[in-house]
N, C-alpha and C positions, 0 to 999 in steps of 0.2 A: 654400574651400568645395567646389570641384570635386574636390579631392583626397580630401576626406571622402566625397563621393558615390561616387567610384571605388573607394575602400576598402570602402565598404558593399556595393557591387555585387560586388566580389571575394569578400567574406566570404559573401554569400548564395549565389553560384555554388559556392564551396568547400563550403558546407554541403550543398547539394543533391547535389553530386558525391559526398560522403562518405555521405550518406543512401542514395543509389542503390546504392552498393557494399555498404552494411551490410545492406539488406533482401534482397539477393541471396545472402547467406551461407546455406549449407545448414543451419547449426545454428539459424538463426532460425525454422525450421519446428518444431523440437523444444523448445528451451529455454523459450519463453514458456508453452507448455502445461504443462511440468513445474513451473515456478514457480507458475502459477495453481492447479494442482491442490493443491500443498502449502499455498498461502496460504488456500484454502478450508478445508482441514483445520485450519489454524491458528486461523481465526476461531471455529469452533464450540466447541472446548475452551476457548478464551480467555474467551468470553462465558459458557460453562458454569461455569468456575471463578469468575467474578465473581458469578454467581447463587448458587453453592454457598457461597462465602465470606459473602455477604450473609445467607443462611439460618443459617449457623453463628453469625454475630454478631447474630442476631435482628433483622436489618434487613428492612424490607419490600421485596419484589421486584415489587410491583404496578406501580410506575412503569416499571421496566425491561420488564415484560411488556407494558404498554400501548404503550411505545415500539416494541418489536419487532413487536407485533401490528399497530399502525398503519402502521409503516414497511414491513413485509414482509407477514406474514400470521399468523393465529392458529396455524396449523399449525407455522410456523417458531418461534413463541414457545414453543409446547408442546414442540417438539423440543429447543430450546436450554435452556429453563428446567425441563425435566422431570427434573432431578436430584433423586431421591428417596432421599437417603442420610440417615444419622443426623445430627442436629444436634450431636452430641458431637464436638468438635474433637480427636479422638484419632488413632490410627494410620491409619484410613481416610481422614481428611481430608488428611493429609500424603502418603499414597500417591496420592490423587487429584490433588493439586497437582503432584507430581513427574511422574506419567504424562502428565497434561494438558499440562504445560509442555514435556515432551520431544516430544510429538506436535506441539505448536504450533511448536517450534523447527525442524521439518522444512522449513517455508517459508523461513526464513532460511538453512538449510543448502543448499537448492536454489539460492538466490541466490548463495551463495559458490561453489558448484560451477559454476554457469553463468558467473559472472565469470571464474573461473580457466580455464574452457574457452575463452571468447572471447579471453582474453589469451594463451592457449597456455601457461599455467602449471600445474605439477603441484599437486594438492591437498595440503594439510598432512595430518598424521596425524589419525585419527578423533577423538581426544580434543581436540586443539588446535582442529580445525574445529568441534567441537560446542560448546566453550566460547565461541568467537566467535559461533556461531549463537545461543546463549542471549542474549548481549548485543544482537545485531541483532534478535532476536525482540521484545524490549521496545520497540525503536524502531519496528519494523514494526507491532506491535499499536497503539502510541500513534498512529502515522500513520494507519492504516486507521480506527481508532475516531474520531480527530479528523475525518477526511474524512466519515465517516458522520454524525457528530453535527453538524458545522458546515455544510459545503457542500451535502451531500445532503439530510439530513432536519432541517436547522436550523429551518425553518418549522413542521414538524410538532411538534418538541420544544417550541417556543415556545407553540404552541396547547395542548399538553398541560399545560405549566406554568401557563398562564393559566387552564385549566379547573380544575386542582387548586387553584391560588391559596392556598398555605399561608399566605403573608403578602404583603400588597400591596407592601411595601418590598423584600422578597426577590425577588418576582416581577419587579418593575421593574428591579432590579439585574441579574438573570439575563438579561432581555431586552436590556438595554443592552450586556452583555458579548457576547451573540450578535451583535448589530448591529455591535459593534466588530470582532469576529473575522472577519466576512464581508468578502470582497474582498481587497485587497492584503495585509493582515496575515496572513490564512490562507495566501495564496500564498507569502509569505516563510517562514512556518513550514514549509510543505511543501518548499520549496527547500532549507532548512537541513537537514532530516532526510534528504531524498533524497541530498544532497551528502555527508553523514556516511556513509550506507550505501555510496555509490559509493567513498568513500575507504577504508573499512574492509574491505569484502567481498573483493576480490581480494588475493592474497598478493604485493602489489607496491605500492611507494610511487609517488605521482603528484605532478605539479605542480598547484598550485591552479587554474591556468588551464585545464588539461586536464579536471579534474573538473567545473568550472563549465560546460564545453561541453555535456556530456551531461546534467548536472543541470538546466540551464536548459531544454533540450529536453523532458526528462521532466516537469518541473513544468508547462510550458505544455500539453503533451499531456494530462496528467492533469486539468488544469483544464477543458479542452475536453470530454474524455470524461465527466467527472463532471457538468458542467453539462447535457450531453445526457441522461445517465442520470437525474439528478435531475428534469429536466423531463419526461422520458418516464414515469417511475414516478409522479410527482405528478399529471400531467395527461392522459396519453394511454394509460396501461397498460390494454390489453385482452387481454393474453396468457393470462389465466386460462382462456379458452375452449379453449386448446390444452393447457395443462399442469395445470389444476386447482389444487389446493392447493400444488403444487410450483412454481407459476409464479414466485413471488418469488425462490425459490432459484435457478431457472434464469437469471433476469435478473441476479441478483447475481453468478452465476458468469461470465456474459458480460461484465459490467462489470469483474470482476477479471481476466478473460483479456485484455481490451484494456489494462488498467493494466499487466499483466505484459509484454505485447508491447511497449508503449512503453518500459517500464523496461529491457527487454532491448536494445532499439534504442539507448537512452541509454548502456548499458554498451559496446555495440559502437562507438558514435560516439566514446566516450572512448578506446577501444582504437585506433581508426583514427587519431584525432588524435595519440595518443601515438606511433604508428608513423611518422606523417608528420614529427613533430619529430625522431625518431631518424634518419629518412632524411636530413633536412637536415644533421645532424651526421655522417652516414656511419657511425653505430653499427650499423645493420642494413641488409640489402639489401631491395629492394622485394619485398613479398609479394603485392600485389594488382594486378590488371591494370585 
């Protein structure tokens, strides 16, 4: 028992020692903001593409509009859903899909670049990096949409579904699914997706134990920040006095910046842990003081 306690204390001390080294890195000032900027750019076209595809398929976007308007603001809903193109799924539709997805992939591309910068690895060629970015974009959009739908605005969505009440049985099932996804299950889903991104983003193979190190930190950090963001937006948000109709966008950007900062710290922790493992085997010389 005493040995386990001593090992736990050693692990905690080691973590805070690595954390202290990581946040002092000069690139930690630049990389989180770069990732946050492109992630914000990725969200708007992604939601815009969803609304455009819904209009092409003659599906109602009223529910999506109500969700965005209630979660953020009517101004943001009009901004995202203000795609007034032809409903004919021709060349314009496919050009919109390609351009929007390319813009959205810049968020994943910035993560790849940040990962390689932290690990001190050269970036791959533009084409290979962009192909990888397309795949990571799907994961990122799924992750961010999942976080917005379940942990952040889950209660608002449930209220909207109950208000619409298309069918009592369907409404009950949806509410049950949301209740099931809240808590540990959503945390596990977040951890798995973050872990995959950490494994794929840098041009380097990792041991599972090293990847789990940063992924666990990032998951816990994201949960804490998201709970604070959700509670603030739902109960205490009075920032409209400062920013008016742009208030929800500003707060969304702040949330994404904190997510990006924690995400970058997680990458750096993995890099630090990887270097320590290599130091033990004598593969590399000590880089950090």
